GUTORGU-911199 format. One record per residue (C-alpha): residue number from 1; x negated, y, z negated; residue in three letters. Coordinates in Angstrom, 1 decimal. Layout:
N
<n = NUM; u = X; v = Y; w = Z; res = ALA>
...
This chain:
409
<n = 1; u = -25.8; v = 18.1; w = -62.7; res = UNK>
<n = 2; u = -26.1; v = 17.2; w = -59.0; res = UNK>
<n = 3; u = -23.6; v = 14.6; w = -57.7; res = UNK>
<n = 4; u = -24.9; v = 11.6; w = -55.8; res = UNK>
<n = 5; u = -23.3; v = 8.9; w = -53.7; res = UNK>
<n = 6; u = -24.6; v = 5.4; w = -54.3; res = UNK>
<n = 7; u = -23.9; v = 4.5; w = -50.7; res = UNK>
<n = 8; u = -25.6; v = 7.5; w = -49.0; res = UNK>
<n = 9; u = -27.8; v = 6.8; w = -46.1; res = UNK>
<n = 10; u = -31.2; v = 8.2; w = -45.5; res = UNK>
<n = 11; u = -31.3; v = 10.7; w = -42.6; res = UNK>
<n = 12; u = -31.3; v = 9.1; w = -39.1; res = UNK>
<n = 13; u = -33.9; v = 10.5; w = -36.7; res = UNK>
<n = 14; u = -34.0; v = 10.3; w = -32.9; res = UNK>
<n = 15; u = -37.5; v = 9.0; w = -32.0; res = UNK>
<n = 16; u = -37.2; v = 8.9; w = -28.3; res = UNK>
<n = 17; u = -35.0; v = 10.2; w = -25.5; res = UNK>
<n = 18; u = -35.1; v = 8.4; w = -22.2; res = UNK>
<n = 19; u = -33.6; v = 9.9; w = -19.0; res = UNK>
<n = 20; u = -33.0; v = 7.5; w = -16.1; res = UNK>
<n = 21; u = -31.5; v = 8.5; w = -12.7; res = UNK>
<n = 22; u = -29.5; v = 5.7; w = -11.2; res = UNK>
<n = 23; u = -27.3; v = 5.2; w = -8.1; res = UNK>
<n = 24; u = -24.2; v = 3.1; w = -7.7; res = UNK>
<n = 25; u = -23.0; v = 1.6; w = -4.4; res = UNK>
<n = 26; u = -20.1; v = 3.9; w = -3.4; res = UNK>
<n = 27; u = -17.5; v = 2.8; w = -0.7; res = UNK>
<n = 28; u = -16.9; v = 5.1; w = 2.2; res = UNK>
<n = 29; u = -14.1; v = 7.0; w = 0.5; res = UNK>
<n = 30; u = -12.8; v = 10.2; w = 2.1; res = UNK>
<n = 31; u = -12.1; v = 13.6; w = 0.6; res = UNK>
<n = 32; u = -11.7; v = 17.2; w = 1.8; res = UNK>
<n = 33; u = -15.4; v = 17.7; w = 2.5; res = UNK>
<n = 34; u = -16.2; v = 14.4; w = 4.2; res = UNK>
<n = 35; u = -16.9; v = 10.8; w = 3.4; res = UNK>
<n = 36; u = -18.7; v = 9.6; w = 0.3; res = UNK>
<n = 37; u = -22.4; v = 8.8; w = 0.8; res = UNK>
<n = 38; u = -23.3; v = 5.1; w = 0.4; res = UNK>
<n = 39; u = -24.5; v = 5.8; w = -3.2; res = UNK>
<n = 40; u = -23.1; v = 7.9; w = -6.1; res = UNK>
<n = 41; u = -25.7; v = 9.5; w = -8.3; res = UNK>
<n = 42; u = -25.6; v = 9.3; w = -12.1; res = UNK>
<n = 43; u = -28.1; v = 9.9; w = -15.0; res = UNK>
<n = 44; u = -28.2; v = 7.6; w = -18.1; res = UNK>
<n = 45; u = -29.5; v = 9.0; w = -21.4; res = UNK>
<n = 46; u = -30.8; v = 6.6; w = -24.1; res = UNK>
<n = 47; u = -31.5; v = 7.9; w = -27.6; res = UNK>
<n = 48; u = -33.5; v = 5.6; w = -29.8; res = UNK>
<n = 49; u = -33.7; v = 6.1; w = -33.6; res = UNK>
<n = 50; u = -36.1; v = 5.2; w = -36.4; res = UNK>
<n = 51; u = -33.6; v = 2.6; w = -37.5; res = UNK>
<n = 52; u = -33.7; v = 0.6; w = -34.3; res = UNK>
<n = 53; u = -30.3; v = 1.9; w = -32.9; res = UNK>
<n = 54; u = -29.8; v = 3.1; w = -29.3; res = UNK>
<n = 55; u = -27.1; v = 5.5; w = -28.2; res = UNK>
<n = 56; u = -25.9; v = 5.9; w = -24.6; res = UNK>
<n = 57; u = -24.7; v = 8.8; w = -22.6; res = UNK>
<n = 58; u = -24.0; v = 9.3; w = -18.9; res = UNK>
<n = 59; u = -24.0; v = 12.4; w = -16.7; res = UNK>
<n = 60; u = -23.3; v = 13.5; w = -13.1; res = UNK>
<n = 61; u = -26.5; v = 12.9; w = -11.1; res = UNK>
<n = 62; u = -28.7; v = 15.0; w = -8.9; res = UNK>
<n = 63; u = -32.2; v = 16.4; w = -9.2; res = UNK>
<n = 64; u = -31.1; v = 19.6; w = -11.2; res = UNK>
<n = 65; u = -29.4; v = 17.5; w = -13.9; res = UNK>
<n = 66; u = -32.4; v = 15.1; w = -14.2; res = UNK>
<n = 67; u = -34.7; v = 18.1; w = -14.6; res = UNK>
<n = 68; u = -32.4; v = 19.8; w = -17.2; res = UNK>
<n = 69; u = -32.2; v = 16.6; w = -19.2; res = UNK>
<n = 70; u = -36.0; v = 16.1; w = -19.0; res = UNK>
<n = 71; u = -36.5; v = 19.6; w = -20.3; res = UNK>
<n = 72; u = -34.1; v = 19.0; w = -23.2; res = UNK>
<n = 73; u = -36.1; v = 16.1; w = -24.5; res = UNK>
<n = 74; u = -38.2; v = 18.4; w = -26.8; res = UNK>
<n = 75; u = -35.0; v = 19.8; w = -28.2; res = UNK>
<n = 76; u = -33.6; v = 16.3; w = -29.1; res = UNK>
<n = 77; u = -36.5; v = 14.1; w = -30.2; res = UNK>
<n = 78; u = -37.0; v = 14.4; w = -34.0; res = UNK>
<n = 79; u = -33.4; v = 15.6; w = -34.6; res = UNK>
<n = 80; u = -30.7; v = 13.9; w = -36.7; res = UNK>
<n = 81; u = -27.9; v = 12.7; w = -34.3; res = UNK>
<n = 82; u = -25.3; v = 13.9; w = -36.9; res = UNK>
<n = 83; u = -26.5; v = 17.5; w = -36.6; res = UNK>
<n = 84; u = -25.0; v = 18.2; w = -33.2; res = UNK>
<n = 85; u = -24.7; v = 22.0; w = -33.7; res = UNK>
<n = 86; u = -28.4; v = 22.2; w = -34.1; res = UNK>
<n = 87; u = -29.0; v = 20.4; w = -30.8; res = UNK>
<n = 88; u = -26.3; v = 22.4; w = -29.0; res = UNK>
<n = 89; u = -28.0; v = 25.7; w = -30.0; res = UNK>
<n = 90; u = -31.1; v = 24.5; w = -28.1; res = UNK>
<n = 91; u = -29.2; v = 22.9; w = -25.2; res = UNK>
<n = 92; u = -26.5; v = 25.3; w = -24.4; res = UNK>
<n = 93; u = -25.7; v = 24.1; w = -20.8; res = UNK>
<n = 94; u = -22.5; v = 22.1; w = -21.0; res = UNK>
<n = 95; u = -23.4; v = 19.5; w = -18.4; res = UNK>
<n = 96; u = -26.8; v = 18.9; w = -20.0; res = UNK>
<n = 97; u = -25.5; v = 18.7; w = -23.5; res = UNK>
<n = 98; u = -22.6; v = 16.4; w = -22.8; res = UNK>
<n = 99; u = -24.5; v = 13.1; w = -22.3; res = UNK>
<n = 100; u = -26.7; v = 14.0; w = -25.3; res = UNK>
<n = 101; u = -23.7; v = 14.6; w = -27.4; res = UNK>
<n = 102; u = -22.1; v = 11.3; w = -26.3; res = UNK>
<n = 103; u = -25.3; v = 9.4; w = -27.1; res = UNK>
<n = 104; u = -25.5; v = 11.0; w = -30.5; res = UNK>
<n = 105; u = -21.9; v = 10.1; w = -31.3; res = UNK>
<n = 106; u = -22.6; v = 6.6; w = -30.1; res = UNK>
<n = 107; u = -25.6; v = 6.5; w = -32.6; res = UNK>
<n = 108; u = -23.5; v = 8.1; w = -35.4; res = UNK>
<n = 109; u = -20.7; v = 5.5; w = -34.9; res = UNK>
<n = 110; u = -23.2; v = 2.6; w = -35.0; res = UNK>
<n = 111; u = -24.9; v = 4.0; w = -38.1; res = UNK>
<n = 112; u = -21.5; v = 4.3; w = -39.9; res = UNK>
<n = 113; u = -19.9; v = 1.2; w = -38.5; res = UNK>
<n = 114; u = -17.1; v = 3.3; w = -36.9; res = UNK>
<n = 115; u = -15.9; v = 3.7; w = -33.3; res = UNK>
<n = 116; u = -16.5; v = 7.1; w = -31.7; res = UNK>
<n = 117; u = -12.8; v = 8.0; w = -31.6; res = UNK>
<n = 118; u = -12.9; v = 8.0; w = -35.4; res = UNK>
<n = 119; u = -15.6; v = 10.7; w = -35.3; res = UNK>
<n = 120; u = -13.4; v = 12.8; w = -33.1; res = UNK>
<n = 121; u = -10.5; v = 12.9; w = -35.6; res = UNK>
<n = 122; u = -9.2; v = 9.3; w = -35.4; res = UNK>
<n = 123; u = -7.2; v = 7.4; w = -32.8; res = UNK>
<n = 124; u = -3.5; v = 8.3; w = -32.1; res = UNK>
<n = 125; u = -3.1; v = 5.5; w = -29.6; res = UNK>
<n = 126; u = -4.5; v = 2.0; w = -29.3; res = UNK>
<n = 127; u = -4.4; v = 1.8; w = -25.5; res = UNK>
<n = 128; u = -4.9; v = 4.5; w = -22.8; res = UNK>
<n = 129; u = -2.7; v = 4.8; w = -19.7; res = UNK>
<n = 130; u = -4.5; v = 5.4; w = -16.4; res = UNK>
<n = 131; u = -3.6; v = 6.6; w = -13.0; res = UNK>
<n = 132; u = -4.9; v = 4.6; w = -10.0; res = UNK>
<n = 133; u = -6.9; v = 6.8; w = -7.6; res = UNK>
<n = 134; u = -6.0; v = 6.2; w = -4.0; res = UNK>
<n = 135; u = -8.5; v = 7.3; w = -1.2; res = UNK>
<n = 136; u = -8.3; v = 7.4; w = 2.5; res = UNK>
<n = 137; u = -11.4; v = 5.6; w = 3.6; res = UNK>
<n = 138; u = -13.6; v = 4.6; w = 6.5; res = UNK>
<n = 139; u = -14.3; v = 1.0; w = 7.5; res = UNK>
<n = 140; u = -17.9; v = 0.8; w = 6.1; res = UNK>
<n = 141; u = -21.2; v = 2.6; w = 5.7; res = UNK>
<n = 142; u = -24.0; v = 1.0; w = 7.7; res = UNK>
<n = 143; u = -26.3; v = 1.5; w = 4.6; res = UNK>
<n = 144; u = -23.7; v = 0.4; w = 2.0; res = UNK>
<n = 145; u = -25.0; v = -2.5; w = -0.1; res = UNK>
<n = 146; u = -21.8; v = -3.2; w = -2.1; res = UNK>
<n = 147; u = -18.8; v = -5.4; w = -1.4; res = UNK>
<n = 148; u = -15.9; v = -3.6; w = 0.2; res = UNK>
<n = 149; u = -12.9; v = -5.7; w = 1.3; res = UNK>
<n = 150; u = -10.5; v = -2.7; w = 1.4; res = UNK>
<n = 151; u = -11.1; v = -2.0; w = 5.1; res = UNK>
<n = 152; u = -10.1; v = 1.2; w = 6.9; res = UNK>
<n = 153; u = -7.3; v = 3.3; w = 5.4; res = UNK>
<n = 154; u = -6.6; v = 6.3; w = 7.6; res = UNK>
<n = 155; u = -2.8; v = 6.1; w = 8.1; res = UNK>
<n = 156; u = 0.3; v = 6.3; w = 5.9; res = UNK>
<n = 157; u = 1.0; v = 2.6; w = 6.5; res = UNK>
<n = 158; u = -2.5; v = 1.6; w = 5.4; res = UNK>
<n = 159; u = -2.3; v = 3.7; w = 2.3; res = UNK>
<n = 160; u = 0.9; v = 2.0; w = 1.3; res = UNK>
<n = 161; u = -1.0; v = -1.2; w = 1.5; res = UNK>
<n = 162; u = -3.8; v = 0.2; w = -0.7; res = UNK>
<n = 163; u = -1.2; v = 1.4; w = -3.2; res = UNK>
<n = 164; u = 0.6; v = -1.9; w = -3.4; res = UNK>
<n = 165; u = -2.7; v = -3.7; w = -4.0; res = UNK>
<n = 166; u = -3.6; v = -1.2; w = -6.8; res = UNK>
<n = 167; u = -0.3; v = -2.0; w = -8.5; res = UNK>
<n = 168; u = -0.7; v = -5.8; w = -8.0; res = UNK>
<n = 169; u = -4.2; v = -6.0; w = -9.3; res = UNK>
<n = 170; u = -4.3; v = -3.4; w = -12.0; res = UNK>
<n = 171; u = -0.7; v = -2.8; w = -12.9; res = UNK>
<n = 172; u = -0.9; v = 1.0; w = -12.5; res = UNK>
<n = 173; u = 2.4; v = 2.8; w = -13.1; res = UNK>
<n = 174; u = 1.0; v = 6.1; w = -11.7; res = UNK>
<n = 175; u = -1.0; v = 6.7; w = -8.5; res = UNK>
<n = 176; u = -2.9; v = 9.7; w = -7.3; res = UNK>
<n = 177; u = -3.6; v = 10.3; w = -3.6; res = UNK>
<n = 178; u = -6.8; v = 12.1; w = -2.8; res = UNK>
<n = 179; u = -5.5; v = 14.4; w = -0.1; res = UNK>
<n = 180; u = -7.0; v = 17.1; w = 2.2; res = UNK>
<n = 181; u = -8.2; v = 14.4; w = 4.6; res = UNK>
<n = 182; u = -5.4; v = 14.0; w = 7.2; res = UNK>
<n = 183; u = -3.3; v = 16.9; w = 8.6; res = UNK>
<n = 184; u = -0.9; v = 18.0; w = 5.8; res = UNK>
<n = 185; u = 2.2; v = 16.6; w = 7.5; res = UNK>
<n = 186; u = 0.6; v = 13.2; w = 7.7; res = UNK>
<n = 187; u = -0.2; v = 13.3; w = 4.0; res = UNK>
<n = 188; u = 3.4; v = 14.3; w = 3.3; res = UNK>
<n = 189; u = 4.5; v = 11.2; w = 5.3; res = UNK>
<n = 190; u = 2.1; v = 9.1; w = 3.3; res = UNK>
<n = 191; u = 3.7; v = 10.1; w = 0.1; res = UNK>
<n = 192; u = 7.2; v = 9.7; w = 1.6; res = UNK>
<n = 193; u = 6.3; v = 6.1; w = 2.7; res = UNK>
<n = 194; u = 4.8; v = 5.4; w = -0.7; res = UNK>
<n = 195; u = 7.9; v = 6.5; w = -2.5; res = UNK>
<n = 196; u = 10.1; v = 4.4; w = -0.2; res = UNK>
<n = 197; u = 7.9; v = 1.3; w = -0.6; res = UNK>
<n = 198; u = 7.1; v = 1.6; w = -4.3; res = UNK>
<n = 199; u = 10.5; v = 2.7; w = -5.6; res = UNK>
<n = 200; u = 11.4; v = 5.5; w = -8.0; res = UNK>
<n = 201; u = 9.5; v = 4.3; w = -11.1; res = UNK>
<n = 202; u = 5.9; v = 4.8; w = -9.9; res = UNK>
<n = 203; u = 4.5; v = 8.2; w = -10.7; res = UNK>
<n = 204; u = 2.9; v = 10.0; w = -7.7; res = UNK>
<n = 205; u = 0.4; v = 12.8; w = -7.6; res = UNK>
<n = 206; u = -1.7; v = 14.4; w = -4.8; res = UNK>
<n = 207; u = -5.0; v = 16.3; w = -4.9; res = UNK>
<n = 208; u = -6.1; v = 18.0; w = -1.7; res = UNK>
<n = 209; u = -9.2; v = 19.5; w = -3.4; res = UNK>
<n = 210; u = -8.4; v = 23.1; w = -2.6; res = UNK>
<n = 211; u = -8.5; v = 22.7; w = 1.1; res = UNK>
<n = 212; u = -5.2; v = 24.2; w = 2.1; res = UNK>
<n = 213; u = -4.1; v = 27.8; w = 2.5; res = UNK>
<n = 214; u = -1.5; v = 29.3; w = 0.1; res = UNK>
<n = 215; u = 1.2; v = 29.1; w = 2.8; res = UNK>
<n = 216; u = 0.4; v = 25.4; w = 3.6; res = UNK>
<n = 217; u = 0.3; v = 24.6; w = -0.1; res = UNK>
<n = 218; u = 3.8; v = 26.0; w = -0.6; res = UNK>
<n = 219; u = 5.2; v = 24.3; w = 2.6; res = UNK>
<n = 220; u = 3.8; v = 20.9; w = 1.4; res = UNK>
<n = 221; u = 5.2; v = 21.4; w = -2.0; res = UNK>
<n = 222; u = 8.7; v = 22.1; w = -0.6; res = UNK>
<n = 223; u = 8.4; v = 18.9; w = 1.5; res = UNK>
<n = 224; u = 7.3; v = 16.6; w = -1.3; res = UNK>
<n = 225; u = 9.5; v = 18.0; w = -4.0; res = UNK>
<n = 226; u = 12.3; v = 15.5; w = -3.3; res = UNK>
<n = 227; u = 9.8; v = 12.7; w = -3.9; res = UNK>
<n = 228; u = 9.5; v = 13.4; w = -7.6; res = UNK>
<n = 229; u = 5.8; v = 14.3; w = -7.8; res = UNK>
<n = 230; u = 4.3; v = 14.3; w = -11.3; res = UNK>
<n = 231; u = 1.9; v = 17.1; w = -10.5; res = UNK>
<n = 232; u = 0.3; v = 18.9; w = -7.6; res = UNK>
<n = 233; u = -3.4; v = 19.2; w = -8.1; res = UNK>
<n = 234; u = -5.6; v = 22.0; w = -6.6; res = UNK>
<n = 235; u = -3.8; v = 22.4; w = -3.3; res = UNK>
<n = 236; u = -5.7; v = 25.7; w = -2.7; res = UNK>
<n = 237; u = -8.8; v = 27.3; w = -4.0; res = UNK>
<n = 238; u = -9.2; v = 29.8; w = -6.8; res = UNK>
<n = 239; u = -7.1; v = 31.0; w = -9.7; res = UNK>
<n = 240; u = -5.3; v = 33.8; w = -7.9; res = UNK>
<n = 241; u = -4.3; v = 31.6; w = -5.0; res = UNK>
<n = 242; u = -3.1; v = 28.9; w = -7.3; res = UNK>
<n = 243; u = -1.1; v = 31.4; w = -9.3; res = UNK>
<n = 244; u = 0.6; v = 32.5; w = -6.1; res = UNK>
<n = 245; u = 1.6; v = 29.0; w = -5.2; res = UNK>
<n = 246; u = 2.8; v = 28.3; w = -8.8; res = UNK>
<n = 247; u = 5.1; v = 31.3; w = -8.6; res = UNK>
<n = 248; u = 6.6; v = 30.1; w = -5.4; res = UNK>
<n = 249; u = 7.3; v = 26.4; w = -6.3; res = UNK>
<n = 250; u = 9.2; v = 24.4; w = -8.9; res = UNK>
<n = 251; u = 6.5; v = 21.7; w = -9.5; res = UNK>
<n = 252; u = 3.7; v = 21.4; w = -12.1; res = UNK>
<n = 253; u = 0.4; v = 22.5; w = -10.8; res = UNK>
<n = 254; u = -2.8; v = 20.9; w = -12.1; res = UNK>
<n = 255; u = -6.5; v = 21.7; w = -11.8; res = UNK>
<n = 256; u = -10.0; v = 20.5; w = -12.4; res = UNK>
<n = 257; u = -11.4; v = 23.2; w = -10.1; res = UNK>
<n = 258; u = -10.1; v = 26.7; w = -11.0; res = UNK>
<n = 259; u = -10.3; v = 26.3; w = -14.8; res = UNK>
<n = 260; u = -13.5; v = 24.6; w = -15.7; res = UNK>
<n = 261; u = -14.9; v = 26.5; w = -18.7; res = UNK>
<n = 262; u = -13.8; v = 28.2; w = -21.9; res = UNK>
<n = 263; u = -14.5; v = 31.6; w = -20.2; res = UNK>
<n = 264; u = -11.7; v = 30.8; w = -17.8; res = UNK>
<n = 265; u = -9.1; v = 30.2; w = -20.4; res = UNK>
<n = 266; u = -8.0; v = 33.9; w = -21.0; res = UNK>
<n = 267; u = -7.3; v = 34.2; w = -17.3; res = UNK>
<n = 268; u = -5.6; v = 30.8; w = -17.2; res = UNK>
<n = 269; u = -3.2; v = 32.1; w = -19.9; res = UNK>
<n = 270; u = -2.6; v = 35.5; w = -18.3; res = UNK>
<n = 271; u = -2.4; v = 34.5; w = -14.7; res = UNK>
<n = 272; u = -0.7; v = 31.1; w = -15.3; res = UNK>
<n = 273; u = -2.2; v = 29.4; w = -12.2; res = UNK>
<n = 274; u = -1.6; v = 25.9; w = -13.6; res = UNK>
<n = 275; u = 0.6; v = 23.8; w = -15.9; res = UNK>
<n = 276; u = -1.9; v = 21.0; w = -16.4; res = UNK>
<n = 277; u = -5.7; v = 21.1; w = -17.0; res = UNK>
<n = 278; u = -7.7; v = 18.0; w = -16.4; res = UNK>
<n = 279; u = -10.3; v = 17.7; w = -19.1; res = UNK>
<n = 280; u = -13.8; v = 16.3; w = -18.2; res = UNK>
<n = 281; u = -16.3; v = 15.9; w = -20.9; res = UNK>
<n = 282; u = -19.2; v = 16.0; w = -18.4; res = UNK>
<n = 283; u = -18.2; v = 19.5; w = -17.4; res = UNK>
<n = 284; u = -16.8; v = 21.0; w = -20.6; res = UNK>
<n = 285; u = -19.7; v = 20.2; w = -22.8; res = UNK>
<n = 286; u = -18.8; v = 16.9; w = -24.4; res = UNK>
<n = 287; u = -16.1; v = 15.0; w = -26.3; res = UNK>
<n = 288; u = -15.6; v = 17.4; w = -29.2; res = UNK>
<n = 289; u = -15.3; v = 20.4; w = -26.8; res = UNK>
<n = 290; u = -12.6; v = 18.5; w = -24.9; res = UNK>
<n = 291; u = -10.7; v = 17.9; w = -28.1; res = UNK>
<n = 292; u = -10.9; v = 21.6; w = -28.8; res = UNK>
<n = 293; u = -9.7; v = 22.4; w = -25.2; res = UNK>
<n = 294; u = -6.7; v = 20.1; w = -25.6; res = UNK>
<n = 295; u = -5.7; v = 21.9; w = -28.8; res = UNK>
<n = 296; u = -6.0; v = 25.3; w = -27.1; res = UNK>
<n = 297; u = -3.9; v = 24.1; w = -24.2; res = UNK>
<n = 298; u = -1.2; v = 22.8; w = -26.5; res = UNK>
<n = 299; u = -1.1; v = 26.2; w = -28.3; res = UNK>
<n = 300; u = -0.5; v = 28.0; w = -25.0; res = UNK>
<n = 301; u = 2.0; v = 25.5; w = -23.5; res = UNK>
<n = 302; u = -0.5; v = 24.0; w = -21.0; res = UNK>
<n = 303; u = -0.4; v = 20.2; w = -20.6; res = UNK>
<n = 304; u = -3.5; v = 18.0; w = -20.3; res = UNK>
<n = 305; u = -4.7; v = 15.0; w = -18.3; res = UNK>
<n = 306; u = -8.2; v = 13.7; w = -17.6; res = UNK>
<n = 307; u = -10.4; v = 14.1; w = -14.6; res = UNK>
<n = 308; u = -12.5; v = 11.2; w = -13.2; res = UNK>
<n = 309; u = -15.4; v = 10.8; w = -10.8; res = UNK>
<n = 310; u = -17.5; v = 7.9; w = -9.7; res = UNK>
<n = 311; u = -19.0; v = 6.7; w = -12.9; res = UNK>
<n = 312; u = -20.2; v = 3.7; w = -14.9; res = UNK>
<n = 313; u = -18.8; v = 2.1; w = -18.0; res = UNK>
<n = 314; u = -20.7; v = 4.4; w = -20.3; res = UNK>
<n = 315; u = -18.6; v = 7.3; w = -19.2; res = UNK>
<n = 316; u = -15.4; v = 5.2; w = -19.1; res = UNK>
<n = 317; u = -16.0; v = 4.2; w = -22.7; res = UNK>
<n = 318; u = -16.4; v = 7.9; w = -23.7; res = UNK>
<n = 319; u = -13.2; v = 8.8; w = -21.8; res = UNK>
<n = 320; u = -11.2; v = 6.1; w = -23.5; res = UNK>
<n = 321; u = -12.4; v = 7.2; w = -27.0; res = UNK>
<n = 322; u = -11.6; v = 10.8; w = -26.1; res = UNK>
<n = 323; u = -8.1; v = 10.0; w = -24.9; res = UNK>
<n = 324; u = -7.6; v = 8.0; w = -28.0; res = UNK>
<n = 325; u = -8.3; v = 11.0; w = -30.2; res = UNK>
<n = 326; u = -6.3; v = 13.6; w = -28.1; res = UNK>
<n = 327; u = -2.7; v = 13.8; w = -29.4; res = UNK>
<n = 328; u = -2.1; v = 16.5; w = -26.8; res = UNK>
<n = 329; u = -2.8; v = 14.1; w = -23.8; res = UNK>
<n = 330; u = 0.3; v = 14.6; w = -21.7; res = UNK>
<n = 331; u = -0.3; v = 12.5; w = -18.5; res = UNK>
<n = 332; u = -2.1; v = 9.3; w = -17.7; res = UNK>
<n = 333; u = -5.9; v = 9.8; w = -17.1; res = UNK>
<n = 334; u = -7.4; v = 9.5; w = -13.7; res = UNK>
<n = 335; u = -9.9; v = 6.7; w = -13.0; res = UNK>
<n = 336; u = -12.3; v = 5.8; w = -10.2; res = UNK>
<n = 337; u = -13.3; v = 2.7; w = -12.0; res = UNK>
<n = 338; u = -11.5; v = 0.2; w = -9.7; res = UNK>
<n = 339; u = -13.9; v = 1.4; w = -6.9; res = UNK>
<n = 340; u = -17.0; v = 0.5; w = -9.0; res = UNK>
<n = 341; u = -18.6; v = -2.5; w = -7.4; res = UNK>
<n = 342; u = -21.1; v = -3.3; w = -10.2; res = UNK>
<n = 343; u = -21.3; v = -1.8; w = -13.7; res = UNK>
<n = 344; u = -24.5; v = -1.4; w = -15.7; res = UNK>
<n = 345; u = -22.9; v = -2.3; w = -19.1; res = UNK>
<n = 346; u = -22.9; v = -5.8; w = -20.5; res = UNK>
<n = 347; u = -20.0; v = -8.2; w = -19.8; res = UNK>
<n = 348; u = -16.6; v = -7.0; w = -18.6; res = UNK>
<n = 349; u = -15.4; v = -4.6; w = -21.3; res = UNK>
<n = 350; u = -12.9; v = -2.9; w = -19.2; res = UNK>
<n = 351; u = -9.9; v = -4.8; w = -17.7; res = UNK>
<n = 352; u = -6.8; v = -2.9; w = -16.7; res = UNK>
<n = 353; u = -3.6; v = -4.4; w = -17.8; res = UNK>
<n = 354; u = -0.3; v = -2.7; w = -16.9; res = UNK>
<n = 355; u = -2.5; v = 0.3; w = -15.9; res = UNK>
<n = 356; u = -4.0; v = 0.6; w = -19.4; res = UNK>
<n = 357; u = -7.2; v = 0.0; w = -21.3; res = UNK>
<n = 358; u = -7.5; v = -0.8; w = -25.0; res = UNK>
<n = 359; u = -9.6; v = 1.4; w = -27.2; res = UNK>
<n = 360; u = -12.8; v = -0.3; w = -28.3; res = UNK>
<n = 361; u = -13.0; v = -1.1; w = -32.0; res = UNK>
<n = 362; u = -16.7; v = -1.8; w = -32.2; res = UNK>
<n = 363; u = -19.0; v = 0.8; w = -33.7; res = UNK>
<n = 364; u = -20.0; v = 3.6; w = -31.5; res = UNK>
<n = 365; u = -18.9; v = 3.6; w = -27.9; res = UNK>
<n = 366; u = -18.6; v = -0.2; w = -27.9; res = UNK>
<n = 367; u = -20.8; v = -0.8; w = -24.8; res = UNK>
<n = 368; u = -24.4; v = -1.8; w = -24.3; res = UNK>
<n = 369; u = -26.6; v = -1.8; w = -21.2; res = UNK>
<n = 370; u = -27.1; v = -4.9; w = -19.0; res = UNK>
<n = 371; u = -30.9; v = -4.4; w = -18.6; res = UNK>
<n = 372; u = -31.0; v = -6.3; w = -15.3; res = UNK>
<n = 373; u = -28.2; v = -4.4; w = -13.7; res = UNK>
<n = 374; u = -29.5; v = -1.1; w = -15.1; res = UNK>
<n = 375; u = -32.9; v = -1.8; w = -13.5; res = UNK>
<n = 376; u = -31.2; v = -2.6; w = -10.2; res = UNK>
<n = 377; u = -29.3; v = 0.7; w = -10.3; res = UNK>
<n = 378; u = -32.5; v = 2.6; w = -11.0; res = UNK>
<n = 379; u = -34.2; v = 0.8; w = -8.2; res = UNK>
<n = 380; u = -31.3; v = 1.7; w = -5.9; res = UNK>
<n = 381; u = -31.9; v = 5.3; w = -6.7; res = UNK>
<n = 382; u = -35.5; v = 5.1; w = -5.8; res = UNK>
<n = 383; u = -34.8; v = 3.0; w = -2.7; res = UNK>
<n = 384; u = -32.3; v = 5.4; w = -1.1; res = UNK>
<n = 385; u = -34.5; v = 8.5; w = -1.9; res = UNK>
<n = 386; u = -31.4; v = 10.7; w = -2.3; res = UNK>
<n = 387; u = -31.8; v = 13.2; w = -5.1; res = UNK>
<n = 388; u = -28.7; v = 15.2; w = -4.4; res = UNK>
<n = 389; u = -25.3; v = 14.2; w = -3.1; res = UNK>
<n = 390; u = -24.0; v = 15.8; w = 0.1; res = UNK>
<n = 391; u = -20.8; v = 14.2; w = 1.3; res = UNK>
<n = 392; u = -20.2; v = 17.1; w = 3.8; res = UNK>
<n = 393; u = -23.6; v = 16.5; w = 5.3; res = UNK>
<n = 394; u = -22.9; v = 12.8; w = 5.6; res = UNK>
<n = 395; u = -19.7; v = 13.6; w = 7.4; res = UNK>
<n = 396; u = -21.4; v = 16.0; w = 9.8; res = UNK>
<n = 397; u = -23.9; v = 13.3; w = 10.7; res = UNK>
<n = 398; u = -21.1; v = 10.9; w = 11.6; res = UNK>
<n = 399; u = -18.7; v = 13.4; w = 13.2; res = UNK>
<n = 400; u = -20.9; v = 16.1; w = 14.9; res = UNK>
<n = 401; u = -18.0; v = 18.5; w = 15.7; res = UNK>
<n = 402; u = -16.6; v = 18.6; w = 12.2; res = UNK>
<n = 403; u = -16.7; v = 22.1; w = 10.8; res = UNK>
<n = 404; u = -16.3; v = 22.2; w = 6.9; res = UNK>
<n = 405; u = -14.3; v = 25.5; w = 6.8; res = UNK>
<n = 406; u = -12.2; v = 26.1; w = 3.6; res = UNK>
<n = 407; u = -9.3; v = 26.2; w = 3.9; res = UNK>
<n = 408; u = -8.8; v = 23.9; w = 6.9; res = UNK>
<n = 409; u = -5.1; v = 24.4; w = 7.2; res = UNK>
């Protein structure tokens, strides 16, 4: 006799997939390839069901991602959001599948009355520690339509002021400097002044985005070693170069650039270019793949943290649920969120206290769109007419003699 469950639900069906490119106001932050453009591009995925639920996902923006998500619509509509393997077979690209998976998990959580972290294996922590993300920055973009009262930060002294404000307003206990902007010795001096001003208990990291040579990477590592750096992220480009640096220094190396897919993992184990991999569900193919990645890393003695880019609260909610369900998370997660001028989710669901965010307990992701702000972000995308982000191109326009050669030093 077949067994039945009195409380079993009828199968949920995705009736509509909506793909909306949006743009957020982005301050003139600096990195190794230039200055951020006045907008950061994102794509919002909305999955509606026959039961009246709506699931949300968010992806990196750009014309190629919009096109790939539009093409995936026929593979998603009509499917059951619980049957993720069936969708993954038809949408194999990790960056395209990721926002679809997040939206499906949001739907599944709402249907079951459980938060997304419970669908990933259950929470192992109730609040998530984050690392404040410090950027050198220009004064202002002429086209920028957001509020930016941070001013120009292009010296060690100004960066110390930015760091102290991050601690004062958000309580961060760890700070990461986006390097590769000033000459290396000036960035070493920035870290030295930060350590002197902030004291020994604040964790410090630096990420030059692969802009330095192996020799410069080693020299900088030796100079900052007395400062007690948590980890040194992507000082040079490529797995072989990173491995060479790692053999020469006594400091954890981290990456979100040279190990970015499961195909890279055998080489990451054999070459040992890094000690820390920064997971990113947008890149690795979703939340469940990042859980699998963290388990693999732990098996092979590799630590994990979490990468961040300019994003809205949909992605931040997904990151928080993922971090809650990753026992292997070793270091505080990165976050760009303090630089977000206006979110597109309702209310103020994310407030950092002591550098941490609580894990949502509501069903699904625990966030919903603010329709007015969402429409404004979509209009901003149309108004700027930017379909692909080009920070290096923006910098070349503003500094004509700048030559983006990697490595620069």
